[in-house]
C-alpha positions as semicolon CSV with decimal commas, in nm:
position;residue;x (nm);y (nm);z (nm)
1;X;-15,810;-6,773;8,512
2;X;-15,572;-6,533;8,340
3;X;-15,383;-6,687;8,051
4;X;-15,123;-6,556;7,805
5;X;-15,019;-6,266;8,025
6;X;-14,766;-6,027;7,876
7;X;-14,556;-5,824;8,121
8;X;-14,421;-5,493;7,989
9;X;-14,134;-5,339;8,186
10;X;-13,944;-5,027;8,077
11;X;-13,586;-5,018;8,203
12;X;-13,324;-4,746;8,190
13;X;-13,012;-4,831;8,390
14;X;-13,195;-5,087;8,606
15;X;-12,923;-5,353;8,636
16;X;-12,963;-5,397;9,016
17;X;-13,340;-5,447;8,993
18;X;-13,400;-5,661;8,686
19;X;-13,174;-5,939;8,812
20;X;-13,412;-5,969;9,111
21;X;-13,746;-5,879;8,953
22;X;-13,756;-6,108;8,651
23;X;-13,666;-6,435;8,829
24;X;-13,922;-6,361;9,101
25;X;-14,197;-6,292;8,848
26;X;-14,129;-6,617;8,667
27;X;-14,105;-6,817;8,988
28;X;-14,434;-6,690;9,127
29;X;-14,646;-6,646;8,814
30;X;-14,498;-6,873;8,547
31;X;-14,829;-7,059;8,509
32;X;-14,993;-6,768;8,332
33;X;-14,704;-6,549;8,213
34;X;-14,665;-6,599;7,841
35;X;-14,391;-6,342;7,797
36;X;-14,198;-6,073;7,980
37;X;-14,099;-5,794;7,745
38;X;-13,831;-5,578;7,900
39;X;-13,760;-5,260;7,706
40;X;-13,399;-5,161;7,760
41;X;-13,433;-4,785;7,716
42;X;-13,088;-4,666;7,609
43;X;-12,924;-4,799;7,926
44;X;-12,556;-4,722;7,984
45;X;-12,499;-4,966;8,272
46;X;-12,502;-5,348;8,269
47;X;-12,874;-5,384;8,194
48;X;-12,816;-5,536;7,851
49;X;-12,562;-5,785;7,983
50;X;-12,791;-5,901;8,264
51;X;-13,081;-5,943;8,023
52;X;-12,865;-6,155;7,795
53;X;-12,784;-6,383;8,086
54;X;-13,146;-6,408;8,202
55;X;-13,272;-6,487;7,852
56;X;-13,049;-6,792;7,835
57;X;-13,242;-6,945;8,122
58;X;-13,596;-6,871;8,007
59;X;-13,744;-6,823;7,658
60;X;-14,036;-6,623;7,803
61;X;-13,801;-6,328;7,854
62;X;-13,796;-6,106;7,547
63;X;-13,608;-5,782;7,503
64;X;-13,633;-5,462;7,306
65;X;-13,309;-5,262;7,297
66;X;-13,367;-4,894;7,229
67;X;-13,067;-4,686;7,121
68;X;-13,212;-4,338;7,075
69;X;-13,476;-4,100;7,213
70;X;-13,505;-4,245;7,566
71;X;-13,829;-4,201;7,755
72;X;-14,085;-4,418;7,931
73;X;-14,353;-4,331;7,677
74;X;-14,134;-4,423;7,383
75;X;-14,028;-4,743;7,558
76;X;-14,381;-4,858;7,640
77;X;-14,506;-4,785;7,289
78;X;-14,223;-4,995;7,144
79;X;-14,306;-5,272;7,389
80;X;-14,676;-5,271;7,297
81;X;-14,582;-5,314;6,932
82;X;-14,397;-5,635;7,026
83;X;-14,689;-5,801;7,207
84;X;-14,749;-6,161;7,109
85;X;-15,063;-6,192;6,890
86;X;-15,195;-6,448;7,141
87;X;-15,159;-6,212;7,438
88;X;-15,481;-6,178;7,638
89;X;-15,367;-5,953;7,924
90;X;-15,091;-5,694;7,970
91;X;-14,928;-5,606;8,302
92;X;-14,744;-5,273;8,313
93;X;-14,493;-5,229;8,595
94;X;-14,161;-5,062;8,679
95;X;-13,836;-5,232;8,764
96;X;-13,836;-5,106;9,123
97;X;-14,180;-5,250;9,210
98;X;-14,016;-5,540;9,392
99;X;-14,239;-5,496;9,696
100;X;-14,549;-5,520;9,477
101;X;-14,489;-5,863;9,326
102;X;-14,745;-6,015;9,562
103;X;-15,006;-5,759;9,451
104;X;-15,008;-5,904;9,101
105;X;-15,197;-6,206;9,229
106;X;-15,467;-5,977;9,372
107;X;-15,500;-5,806;9,035
108;X;-15,530;-6,138;8,856
109;X;-15,805;-6,255;9,087
110;X;-16,014;-5,941;9,027
111;X;-15,956;-5,877;8,657
112;X;-16,244;-6,103;8,548
113;X;-16,487;-5,831;8,659
114;X;-16,304;-5,546;8,483
115;X;-16,131;-5,436;8,166
116;X;-15,839;-5,318;8,377
117;X;-15,710;-5,308;8,734
118;X;-15,474;-5,038;8,865
119;X;-15,269;-5,051;9,183
120;X;-15,354;-4,743;9,389
121;X;-15,115;-4,595;9,642
122;X;-15,386;-4,371;9,786
123;X;-15,667;-4,604;9,895
124;X;-15,513;-4,735;10,216
125;X;-15,356;-4,521;10,487
126;X;-14,985;-4,552;10,552
127;X;-14,922;-4,701;10,207
128;X;-14,647;-4,454;10,122
129;X;-14,294;-4,497;10,255
130;X;-14,067;-4,192;10,212
131;X;-14,287;-4,055;9,933
132;X;-14,160;-3,706;9,839
133;X;-14,400;-3,437;9,959
134;X;-14,391;-3,235;9,637
135;X;-14,454;-3,544;9,428
136;X;-14,756;-3,632;9,643
137;X;-14,890;-3,276;9,623
138;X;-14,867;-3,270;9,245
139;X;-15,022;-3,616;9,214
140;X;-15,318;-3,533;9,439
141;X;-15,373;-3,199;9,264
142;X;-15,376;-3,370;8,925
143;X;-15,635;-3,623;9,038
144;X;-15,842;-3,349;9,203
145;X;-15,858;-3,164;8,873
146;X;-15,952;-3,489;8,698
147;X;-16,231;-3,546;8,949
148;X;-16,361;-3,189;8,908
149;X;-16,330;-3,137;8,532
150;X;-16,340;-3,492;8,396
151;X;-16,573;-3,645;8,656
152;X;-16,329;-3,933;8,708
153;X;-16,331;-4,067;9,067
154;X;-16,039;-4,313;9,044
155;X;-15,766;-4,240;9,297
156;X;-15,436;-4,322;9,124
157;X;-15,456;-4,348;8,747
158;X;-15,101;-4,223;8,688
159;X;-14,937;-4,519;8,861
160;X;-14,753;-4,749;8,618
161;X;-14,887;-5,062;8,784
162;X;-15,175;-5,172;8,565
163;X;-15,327;-5,501;8,451
164;X;-15,532;-5,453;8,133
165;X;-15,698;-5,676;7,882
166;X;-15,483;-5,671;7,568
167;X;-15,784;-5,567;7,363
168;X;-15,806;-5,250;7,575
169;X;-15,435;-5,177;7,531
170;X;-15,477;-5,195;7,156
171;X;-15,775;-4,957;7,167
172;X;-15,581;-4,701;7,372
173;X;-15,254;-4,733;7,179
174;X;-15,342;-4,479;6,904
175;X;-15,403;-4,216;7,176
176;X;-15,058;-4,250;7,332
177;X;-14,848;-3,949;7,234
178;X;-14,624;-3,880;7,534
179;X;-14,260;-3,977;7,513
180;X;-14,196;-3,954;7,888
181;X;-14,365;-4,047;8,220
182;X;-14,685;-3,867;8,117
183;X;-14,773;-4,177;7,916
184;X;-14,878;-4,327;8,251
185;X;-15,155;-4,066;8,272
186;X;-15,264;-4,143;7,916
187;X;-15,278;-4,515;7,993
188;X;-15,474;-4,444;8,309
189;X;-15,727;-4,179;8,209
190;X;-15,813;-4,256;7,847
191;X;-15,956;-4,604;7,926
192;X;-16,192;-4,447;8,182
193;X;-16,301;-4,177;7,938
194;X;-16,364;-4,454;7,683
195;X;-16,611;-4,604;7,932
196;X;-16,411;-4,914;8,018
197;X;-16,447;-5,079;8,357
198;X;-16,133;-4,982;8,549
199;X;-16,098;-5,103;8,907
200;X;-15,834;-5,034;9,173
201;X;-15,669;-5,231;9,450
202;X;-15,466;-5,081;9,737
203;X;-15,088;-5,119;9,704
204;X;-14,788;-4,985;9,893
205;X;-14,510;-4,768;9,759
206;X;-14,160;-4,720;9,893
207;X;-13,880;-4,491;9,790
208;X;-13,589;-4,652;9,610
209;X;-13,304;-4,758;9,832
210;X;-12,947;-4,672;9,735
211;X;-12,905;-5,028;9,605
212;X;-13,201;-4,985;9,369
213;X;-13,054;-4,689;9,183
214;X;-13,182;-4,336;9,130
215;X;-13,534;-4,246;9,023
216;X;-13,560;-4,094;8,676
217;X;-13,882;-3,908;8,757
218;X;-13,827;-3,530;8,785
219;X;-14,138;-3,320;8,847
220;X;-14,011;-2,997;8,690
221;X;-13,900;-3,182;8,380
222;X;-14,217;-3,385;8,316
223;X;-14,473;-3,138;8,455
224;X;-14,542;-2,970;8,119
225;X;-14,604;-3,311;7,960
226;X;-14,867;-3,396;8,222
227;X;-15,037;-3,061;8,160
228;X;-15,047;-3,128;7,785
229;X;-15,204;-3,467;7,855
230;X;-15,469;-3,303;8,073
231;X;-15,562;-3,064;7,794
232;X;-15,594;-3,360;7,556
233;X;-15,815;-3,540;7,809
234;X;-16,045;-3,238;7,830
235;X;-16,072;-3,221;7,453
236;X;-16,133;-3,595;7,429
237;X;-16,414;-3,584;7,683
238;X;-16,598;-3,271;7,579
239;X;-16,544;-3,266;7,205
240;X;-16,667;-3,625;7,175
241;X;-16,972;-3,581;7,399
């Protein structure tokens, strides 16, 4: 059974989602959640206020308030630094993964056979709801290149829905250099290249509703970062072999 689970959640202007997500996580998985670290990434809405209210009701909720250099990569790296020394597992997820809360239980049940489990949006048909075509094209092309050049067969390593052993997170941490969403690719691909056992389970994905706020992911903006990560992956694989 999973114990001492740390949940790392980056949040930039996620007031509508965190007030729903955090209570549901604690209600459903409080038996093995040791801490939820929410990294408030330079938010300008009511995220900080909501977190202050939620913390009053549960000491397992911990916060990191970032005030400069926003970015998912910077946020996750700050969150990893705050992990409890007794943490045994780390769950990475986004604030808008409300529909995936039930999938966490599936990850927990399978993690004993792996070093990490990733939720894949591309295993099961009809798993994507309103997924932008260009985003899907770029994602599939990236994984095709990884399959061809890196010999990595996993289907969705860039998804920020991962359950890892904390020991693995600490091994990968020195390799994390991206400040933005490309950190998700680093967290996905480097463990495989380091010969860890990384499994996948099928999960669904749905576009944010108006009530959930706007997505911060912009392909043209983060594309160069993902390309730089791919070059680093190539160097890591072939210069070390």
